C-alpha positions, 0 to 999 in steps of 0.5 A: 490296816490303819495306824490305830488298828496296828497299834491296838494289835495284841503282841500275844499273836507274835509267838505264832510267828517265832520259833525255837532255836532248833529251827534257826539256820544251821551252822556250817558245823551242822550235818549237811543236807542229803542232796548236794543241791540242798546245801546252802552256798556257804555249806557247799563252799566248805564241803568242796574245800574240805574234800567232803564233796568234789567239784565234779560231784557238785557239777553232776548233781546240779546238771542232773537237777537242772535237766530234771526241772529247768524245762518246766521253770525256764530259769537258766538259759544259754547253758554251756556244754556239759562236757566242758563244764565237767572238764572245768570241774575236774580242773578245779579238783586238780587245783584244790588237790595241789593246794591252789584255792581260788576262793569261796566259789572254787568249783561252784556252778553259777549262772549270770543274769543275761543282762551282764556279760560273761565271756563265752556265754550268750549275752542276749539281754532278752532281745531278738536284736542280740539273740546270737550275741556271745560275750567276748569278755566279763563284766567287772563283777563277773570277772570277780566271780570267776576269780573267786572260782565260780564255774559259769554254767549258763545265764539266768533269764530276764525280760527284754532289756530288763524292762518290766517286773515279769520275766519273759522275752521272745528269745527264751520265753517266760520264767516261772516262780519256784512255787508254781511255774504257771506264775511269774517269777517276777523280774527282772532278776526272775531267772536268778530268783527262780533258779535259787528257789528251785535249787538249780543255783546255790547263789545268784547275781542280779540287778535292780532299778525298779525292784528287780532284786526285790520282787523276784525275791518275794515271788520266790521266797529268797533273799534279794539285796539292792546295795546303796547307790554307788556301792557296786561302782569302781569309783565314787559316782557323782550322782547316785545311779538309779540301777545297781547290780546286787546279790541274791541268796537262799539265806542272808549269809549266802547273800552277804558272801556273794555281795563281798565277792561282787563288790569292788570294795568288800566288807572286811569285818564279820557280820552279826545279827542285829539286836532288835531291842530298842530298834525303831522301825517305821512301817509305810504300809500302803502309804495311807491307801496311796498304793493299791495292794492285793488283798492279803499282803498287808496282813502278812507283812504286819504279822511279821512286824509283830514278830519283830516287835515281840523281839524288842523293836518298836514298830510304828506306822509312819507317812512321809511328808511328801507329795507322792504324785511328785515322787512318781513323776520324778521317777518316770521322768528320770526313767524315761530320760534314760531310754533316750540312748535307745533311740537308734533302735526306735528310728530304724524301722527294722529294729523297732519292729523287734522291740517290746511295746513297753520299750517303744512307749518309754523311748517315745516318752523320752522324746517329749522330755526337755532339760527343764523336765529332767532338772525338775525331776532331779530337784524333786529327787534331792527333796526326797533325799532330805525327806528320807534323811529326816525320817531316819532321824526318827527311825533306824529302818523303814519297811514296805511290802516288796510288791503290790500283787502276789505272783500272777500268770506268766501269760499276763504281761503286767497287771492292768488292775489291782482290785478296782484300781487301774494301772495306767502304766506297765510299771505302776503296779511296782510303784511300791519299790520307788521310795528306795530306788529314787533315794538310792538306799540299801534295801533287802527283801525278806520273806513274809510267808504265803497267802491261802493259795500258796503264793509267796510275798516279801517286804522291803527293809530299807536303811539309811544311805550307806548303811548296807551292813545294818540292813543285812544284819537286820535280815540276819536277825529277822531270819532267826525269828521267822521260819519262812525260808524253810518252806520249800516248793514242791517242784514239778518235773518236765 
């Protein structure tokens, strides 16, 4: 949709995307769902603490649900022993009975993304090189989850070394979308997002370099939040990292709660939904046809922007004053250079034979880069920081689709074409996520609905650097004027 068409759309269509307050997310005081696995994360936490359900009941419910559906979706891998998990749940109940409460995740089942270490559980990174590796200690955020009372039931599947936005690997196989297990769940946090969408997990952790929290969120109709670069670091980084860990949830409130547990410096003040009145929102769309988008994505996003506009925000199409080919070159240069550390796996013929072709290609690309290339990429990155800062002088938030295609077959490693546009690299079809990634900005995926084939999609809400609270409060407000999260998949059993 071009600028003039967008501005001429009648706001009379917006009420079709809004709904009465009775459809808004239920408060914790409201009646709980019938099935334990349908409790939101915060509802489950409150129910355990108040004694409405025991940790053992919760664990049994989740294990039964996982046994029923995980063979089809393959979201959770490296499952822990069932007897051990029930024993840990019994211990959590005993602790609670004597007044020892660890935190909001007390007695809740959780699975850690397989790129992060959780002591005693597999840590394969989706690679046959590490198929038998068992972690001996927790990574920093995992230790915080354990301290908050989480019981680790296993890992969530990810692509080999997290490369690619399609979750498959030679160790565990592919992970399917919650809405159709024959379609990809996205990646690299695909197991996490599918586990949430199928209600095999109450909340999930993930990580994001090139959309790995955002496109799985879109492909599974859940929330995925990438924090500002450095937010998850123990110390203030000198350079904004390209990759970061982050939370996912079935709703925004759960996502915020998990973020506050994962982060070394959590928020202390409560979150409130933003008032859309007077907000200025810039819509990047397809960046004036620079991005190839599958048919149907733009109308879904623009329909929801009408709902935001109806709620009082001013939405305007906008284009950055920047050569987007330069931005792509900047991104690929920095991404390739980061693969240089994997050169030893490439140099050894035995380990090279176990690497996915896309990783071999990335390592080879790193080998032809020089210091001048990396310096120029970093200079371009600084210019992009300034351009985004300029845009945030005019807009409170910037918006893009979360992916350029709808979920596709798990048997397709990556889309070679979008329409008549050829994808020249294995990650070009996810170029839509790099504006936020290059700048290290906070960004949340929110759902926009489904196409005629029932395939879900989302859009990215991007905030200025450091405004993580604002982005999440935008998502809280968005949840109140849309009903997409209420649409549950019809799950398929083994």
